[in-house]
C-alpha positions in Angstrom: 3.2 -19.5 2.6 3.6 -16.9 5.3 7.0 -15.3 5.5 8.8 -14.0 8.6 7.7 -10.5 7.6 4.1 -11.5 7.1 4.1 -12.9 10.7 5.6 -9.7 12.0 2.9 -7.6 10.2 0.2 -9.9 11.7 1.9 -9.5 15.2 2.5 -13.2 15.4 6.2 -12.6 15.9 7.4 -9.6 18.0 9.3 -6.8 16.4 10.0 -3.1 17.2 7.6 -1.5 14.8 8.4 2.1 14.2 6.1 3.1 11.4 3.0 1.7 9.8 0.2 2.7 7.4 -2.3 0.8 5.3 0.3 -0.3 2.7 3.6 -0.8 4.6 5.1 -1.8 8.0 8.5 -0.8 9.2 10.5 -2.3 12.0 14.0 -2.4 13.4 16.4 -5.0 11.9 17.5 -7.6 14.5 21.0 -7.7 13.1 21.6 -4.0 12.3 24.4 -3.0 9.9 24.3 0.7 11.0 23.1 2.6 14.1 19.7 2.9 12.4 18.7 -0.1 10.3 15.0 -0.3 9.5 13.2 -2.8 7.3 10.2 -1.5 5.4 7.9 -4.1 3.9 4.7 -4.0 2.0 1.7 -5.5 3.7 1.2 -7.9 0.9 3.5 -10.7 -0.1 5.6 -9.9 -3.1 8.6 -12.3 -3.1 11.2 -10.3 -5.0 11.6 -7.3 -7.2 11.2 -9.6 -10.2 7.6 -10.3 -9.0 6.4 -6.7 -9.4 3.4 -6.3 -11.8 1.3 -3.3 -12.9 -1.1 -4.3 -10.2 1.3 -4.1 -7.3 3.9 -1.6 -8.5 2.4 1.1 -6.3 4.0 -0.6 -3.3 7.4 0.6 -4.4 6.4 4.2 -4.1 4.8 3.4 -0.7 8.1 1.9 0.5 10.1 4.9 -0.6 7.6 7.4 0.9 7.8 5.5 4.2 11.6 5.6 4.1 11.5 9.4 3.6 9.0 9.7 6.6 11.1 7.5 8.8 14.4 9.3 8.0 12.8 12.6 9.1 11.4 10.9 12.2 14.9 9.5 13.1 16.5 12.9 12.5 18.8 11.6 9.7 17.2 13.1 6.6 19.5 16.0 6.3 22.7 14.1 7.3 21.8 11.4 4.8 20.8 7.8 4.7 20.9 4.8 2.4 18.0 2.7 1.0 18.8 -0.8 -0.4 16.6 -3.5 -1.9 18.2 -6.9 -2.5 16.8 -9.3 -5.1 17.3 -13.1 -5.0 20.2 -15.1 -3.5 23.1 -13.5 -5.4 21.7 -10.1 -4.6 21.8 -10.8 -0.9 18.1 -11.4 -0.3 17.4 -13.8 2.6 13.7 -13.3 3.2 11.6 -13.7 0.1 9.2 -10.9 0.9 10.1 -7.7 -0.9 11.6 -5.2 1.5 13.6 -2.0 1.7 16.5 -1.5 4.1 17.0 2.0 5.5 20.5 2.5 6.9 21.7 5.7 8.7 23.4 7.1 11.7 27.0 7.0 10.4 28.9 7.8 7.2 28.2 4.8 5.0 30.8 5.5 2.3 30.2 4.7 -1.4 30.0 1.6 -3.4 32.5 2.9 -5.9 29.8 3.3 -8.5 
């Protein structure tokens, strides 16, 4: 079943795509939680972090390398940024297509961890 993100990747739903390569697509979140809020998704459907396998684990590194590239492009790499991945309902996941949030552009504070 195609997810919202699959439809964005296929250009069936409009989105402000800011980065793309053969493995990932990154676009602006429509409900930003920071001045810069980018969603970075693999171009294949992996529902949750729990669905990673040895065959698709390389998409995790592709997501983080894209985040690094985007942070530099946005000019926030040196000031700092946050990357977050939610997993399942209690973890805050609302779209079941693995994705990384990149948040930046303001001091984000700590989680107290």
